[in-house]
C-alpha positions in Angstrom: -0.1 0.1 -0.3 1.8 3.3 -1.2 0.3 5.4 2.0 2.2 3.0 4.4 5.3 2.9 2.1 5.4 6.9 2.6 5.1 6.0 6.3 7.7 4.2 6.5 10.5 6.3 4.4 9.6 9.9 5.8 9.7 8.3 9.8 13.3 7.3 9.0 14.2 11.1 8.0 11.8 12.6 10.9 13.5 10.1 13.7 17.1 11.8 12.4 15.9 15.7 12.8 13.8 15.2 15.8 16.6 13.4 17.4 19.1 16.0 16.3 17.4 19.1 18.1 15.8 17.5 20.8 16.7 15.5 24.2 12.9 13.8 23.6 10.5 13.0 21.0 7.1 10.9 20.6 5.9 8.8 18.2 1.8 8.2 18.4 0.5 5.8 15.8 -3.2 5.7 15.8 -5.5 3.1 13.5 -8.4 0.9 13.9 -8.8 -2.9 12.9 -6.3 -5.1 13.2 -3.7 -4.9 10.8 -0.8 -4.0 13.0 1.6 -3.0 9.8 1.5 1.0 10.9 3.2 -0.2 14.5 5.2 -3.1 12.8 6.8 -0.6 10.2 7.6 1.6 12.8 9.4 -0.4 15.1 11.1 -1.5 12.5 12.8 1.6 11.1 13.3 2.8 14.6 15.5 -0.1 14.8 17.3 0.3 11.6 17.8 3.9 12.8 19.0 3.2 16.3 22.8 5.0 16.1 20.8 8.1 15.6 19.0 8.6 18.7 22.0 8.7 20.6 20.9 11.1 23.7 17.3 11.1 22.5 14.1 9.5 24.7 11.5 8.5 22.1 8.7 7.4 23.3 6.3 5.5 21.0 2.3 5.0 21.4 0.3 2.5 20.1 -3.2 3.1 19.9 -5.0 0.5 18.4 -7.9 -2.0 18.2 -6.7 -5.6 19.2 -3.7 -4.8 21.3 -3.9 -8.2 23.1 -2.5 -10.0 20.3 0.3 -6.5 19.6 2.9 -7.8 22.5 3.4 -11.2 20.7 3.6 -9.6 17.2 5.6 -6.9 18.4 7.8 -8.4 20.8 10.6 -9.8 18.5 11.1 -6.4 17.4 10.6 -4.6 20.2 13.4 -6.4 21.9 15.8 -5.1 19.6 15.4 -1.6 20.1 17.8 0.5 22.3 17.2 0.9 25.5 16.0 4.7 25.2 13.1 3.6 23.4 9.7 2.8 25.0 6.7 1.2 23.4 2.9 2.1 25.1 0.6 0.0 23.7 -2.6 1.5 24.5 -6.1 -0.5 24.6 -9.4 0.7 23.4 -11.0 2.7 20.6 -8.3 4.4 19.1 -9.9 6.8 17.7 -12.4 8.0 20.8 -12.2 11.9 21.2 -9.6 12.4 23.8 -7.6 9.5 23.8 -4.6 10.5 22.1 -4.5 14.0 24.1 -4.6 11.8 27.6 -1.9 9.4 25.8 0.3 12.3 24.6 -0.5 13.8 27.9 0.7 10.7 30.1 3.9 10.2 27.8 5.2 13.8 29.1 5.0 15.0 25.0 4.7 18.4 25.5 7.2 21.1 24.6 9.0 18.4 22.0 8.8 17.1 18.8 5.6 14.8 18.0 4.7 12.6 14.6 1.7 11.1 14.6 0.7 8.9 11.9 -3.7 8.7 11.7 -4.9 5.6 9.9 -8.7 6.7 9.3 -11.2 4.6 6.8 -13.5 7.4 8.0 -13.8 11.1 9.1 -11.3 12.5 11.2 -12.0 13.7 14.9 -11.0 16.9 15.2 -10.0 16.3 18.9 -7.4 13.6 17.7 -6.1 16.4 15.1 -6.1 19.2 17.5 -3.9 16.8 20.2 -2.1 15.7 17.2 -0.7 19.5 16.7 0.3 20.5 20.3 4.1 19.0 20.3 6.8 21.5 19.5 7.3 20.6 16.3 4.0 18.5 15.9 3.4 16.5 12.8 0.6 14.3 11.2 0.7 11.8 8.5 -3.0 10.8 8.0 -4.0 8.2 5.6 -7.8 8.0 4.5 -9.8 5.9 2.1 -11.3 8.2 -0.9 -13.6 10.7 -0.1 -13.9 13.4 1.9 -10.8 16.1 1.5 -8.5 16.0 4.6 -7.1 19.7 4.4 -9.6 21.6 5.9 -9.5 19.7 8.9 -5.7 19.4 9.3 -5.7 23.5 8.7 -8.2 23.8 11.1 -6.6 21.8 14.0 -3.9 24.4 13.7 -1.1 23.1 11.6 0.8 25.9 9.9 1.1 23.8 6.4 -0.8 21.2 5.0 -0.8 19.2 2.1 -2.9 16.1 0.6 -2.4 14.2 -2.1 -4.9 12.3 -4.0 -4.0 8.4 -5.1 -5.4 7.3 -8.3 -5.1 3.6 -8.2 -5.8 2.4 -5.1 -8.0 5.0 -4.3 -7.2 6.9 -1.3 -5.4 10.1 0.5 -2.6 11.1 2.2 -2.7 14.1 4.5 0.1 15.7 6.1 -0.2 18.8 8.6 3.9 20.6 9.7 5.2 23.8 10.3 8.3 22.9 8.5 8.7 23.7 3.9 11.4 20.9 4.2 10.0 18.4 5.9 6.8 19.3 3.6 9.0 18.8 1.0 10.6 15.5 2.3 7.1 14.2 2.7 6.1 14.6 -0.9 9.1 13.3 -2.2 8.4 10.1 -0.4 4.8 10.1 -1.9 6.9 10.2 -5.3 9.4 7.5 -4.4 6.6 5.0 -3.9 6.0 5.1 -8.1 2.1 5.1 -7.0 -0.7 6.5 -9.6 -2.0 10.2 -8.2 -4.1 12.9 -9.6 -2.4 16.0 -10.6 -4.5 19.4 -10.7 -7.0 18.5 -13.7 -8.0 15.0 -12.1 -5.6 13.4 -14.6 -3.6 10.3 -13.2 -0.2 11.3 -12.9 2.3 8.4 -12.9 5.2 8.9 -10.4 7.2 5.9 -12.2 7.3 8.1 -15.4 8.8 11.3 -17.1 6.7 14.0 -15.3 4.2 16.3 -17.7 4.6 19.7 -15.6 2.1 21.3 -18.0 -0.6 21.4 -15.7 1.4 22.7 -12.7 2.4 25.5 -14.7 -1.2 26.5 -15.6 -1.5 26.3 -11.7 1.3 28.9 -10.7 0.2 31.4 -13.7 -3.1 31.4 -12.8 -1.9 32.0 -9.2 -0.1 35.1 -10.3 -2.5 36.3 -11.7 -5.1 36.1 -9.4 -3.1 37.5 -6.1 0.0 39.1 -8.4 3.7 39.0 -7.7 5.0 35.5 -5.9 8.6 34.6 -4.7 9.7 31.1 -6.4 9.6 30.1 -2.8 5.7 30.9 -2.2 5.3 29.2 -5.6 7.2 25.9 -4.9 4.9 25.8 -1.7 2.1 26.7 -3.4 2.9 23.6 -5.5 3.6 21.3 -2.9 0.6 22.4 -0.3 -1.9 22.6 -3.4 -1.2 20.1 -6.2 0.2 16.9 -6.2 3.7 18.1 -7.6 6.7 18.1 -5.9 9.1 21.4 -5.4 11.4 20.5 -8.1 8.6 20.2 -10.3 7.4 24.1 -9.5 10.8 24.9 -10.4 10.8 23.1 -13.9 7.5 24.4 -14.2 8.5 28.1 -14.0 11.3 27.6 -16.0 8.7 26.6 -19.2 6.8 30.1 -18.1 9.6 32.0 -18.2 10.8 30.6 -21.6 7.5 31.1 -23.1 7.4 34.6 -21.9 4.2 34.4 -19.8 5.9 35.4 -17.1 8.9 37.8 -15.8 11.4 37.7 -13.1 13.6 39.8 -10.8 16.3 39.6 -10.9 16.2 38.7 -14.9 19.6 36.8 -14.5 20.8 34.3 -12.2 19.6 31.1 -10.9 15.7 30.8 -10.1 16.3 30.8 -6.8 13.7 31.0 -3.7 14.0 35.1 -3.3 13.4 35.6 -7.2 10.0 37.7 -7.7 8.1 36.8 -10.0 4.9 37.9 -12.4 2.3 37.1 -14.5 3.2 38.7 -18.2 -0.6 40.8 -19.1 -1.2 39.9 -22.8 -1.5 42.8 -25.1 -4.0 41.4 -27.2 
């Protein structure tokens, strides 16, 4: 499943970054059903990155159905984890309002990095999302079935930067909330690294394992410039990553094409197309 591949790929980078800047961090894994793969993947990735956790205490909270079977399923992997990693299996309805908030408080997660994984087949609980937003910094990865957009709920929970990717085959959605442009771009790169079929701004399937046509993205960026006026490359890269299935690198390619076609101008006119370059839509005189 593409969503679990994204979870695995992104988690490794997050562990390294979180434990470089903090002495403690928390990983919260919340899912319904008896598929323990989200927790199994997390413990395996933690074990693989154990040498990068020195000096950092990591709490792993697993809020899931069927926790009576989890000790046996996770025991062998858990036994190989570094001593500074504490795994807490928490029985009960994982999506019950307030459950994640109570678990994070009990783990002493306040004031330190928190990454939450939320696996849901239905609507997102606002209280759960609000709890996921309490870390410093806080990030959340949401895997959901096809249906209602995840972006409004993530934004309402207080995440400054939000993206959502619609999977074309199999149908589903990946949502992500963060406060870091760097991590936002890393998440999007992880999505593309799966080779999954995505949806472009026009709803047409995008194949992540094929050469990417950035023409639809160029149209989106041009419309943004016409609608809101000049924007820096940094702002346009962010718009591409938050509002479309594309990556930041695709935004640079799309802007280069618009410049070559004379549809936009840049200031300064020469040099690298860096983040502080201001891009302006060229008004047609026809």
